[in-house]
C-alpha positions in Angstrom: 27.3 -49.1 7.9 30.7 -50.3 6.4 34.1 -49.3 5.7 33.7 -50.5 2.1 35.2 -47.5 0.1 32.7 -48.1 -2.5 30.0 -47.6 -0.2 26.7 -46.2 -1.3 27.6 -43.3 0.8 30.3 -42.4 -2.0 28.1 -43.1 -5.1 24.7 -41.4 -4.0 21.7 -43.1 -2.5 19.7 -44.8 -4.8 16.1 -46.5 -3.7 16.7 -50.4 -4.3 13.6 -52.7 -4.1 13.9 -56.4 -4.4 11.1 -58.8 -4.7 12.1 -62.2 -3.6 11.3 -65.8 -1.9 13.1 -67.2 1.0 13.7 -70.2 -1.3 15.4 -68.3 -4.5 19.0 -68.8 -4.8 19.5 -65.8 -7.4 17.7 -63.7 -4.5 19.9 -64.7 -2.1 22.8 -63.8 -4.3 21.3 -60.4 -5.2 20.7 -59.6 -1.4 24.3 -60.5 -0.6 25.6 -58.4 -3.5 23.8 -55.3 -2.5 25.2 -56.3 1.3 29.0 -56.8 0.3 28.5 -53.2 -1.7 26.9 -51.4 1.1 23.7 -50.8 -0.7 20.9 -50.5 1.1 17.7 -52.2 0.1 13.9 -53.3 0.7 13.2 -56.8 0.6 9.6 -57.8 -0.1 8.7 -61.7 0.2 6.5 -62.2 -2.6 5.9 -65.9 -1.3 4.5 -64.6 2.1 2.8 -60.9 0.5 0.1 -61.6 -2.0 -0.2 -57.4 -2.5 3.5 -57.3 -3.1 3.2 -60.5 -5.6 0.4 -58.8 -7.5 2.6 -55.4 -7.6 5.4 -57.4 -8.9 3.4 -59.0 -11.7 1.6 -55.5 -12.6 5.4 -54.2 -12.8 6.9 -57.5 -15.0 4.0 -59.5 -16.4 5.4 -62.3 -14.9 5.9 -64.6 -11.3 10.0 -65.3 -12.1 12.2 -63.6 -8.6 14.0 -61.9 -8.4 12.8 -58.7 -9.5 15.2 -55.6 -8.6 13.7 -52.0 -9.1 16.1 -49.2 -8.9 14.8 -45.8 -8.3 11.1 -46.7 -9.2 12.0 -47.0 -12.7 14.6 -49.3 -13.9 13.5 -53.1 -13.6 16.1 -55.9 -13.6 14.6 -59.3 -13.8 16.8 -61.8 -12.4 20.4 -61.2 -10.7 21.8 -59.5 -13.2 25.4 -58.3 -11.8 26.8 -56.1 -14.4 23.4 -54.4 -15.1 22.8 -53.9 -11.3 26.4 -52.5 -11.0 25.7 -50.2 -14.1 22.6 -48.8 -12.4 24.0 -48.4 -9.1 27.1 -47.0 -10.2 29.5 -49.7 -8.9 32.5 -50.6 -10.9 32.5 -53.7 -12.5 36.1 -55.9 -11.8 37.2 -58.2 -14.1 
């Protein structure tokens, strides 16, 4: 996939899902962060998929995006790079 030394192959594989829309800037930032870090993720466009939108609301109780779920248990609402780095075992640089 990539020659990135912090690739998920070295950190262990975690299941990452993101509920997003095409016009959400923070969704874009989160997906770019995952790509830069070599993190594979599943992207659900809740603007086009009413079932996934309902699932997202069931998980969070709200309609804001992005919603990021790690290993089907940890939920991050918004693009919180520090929280995601911790959940995904990515070293945080100053």
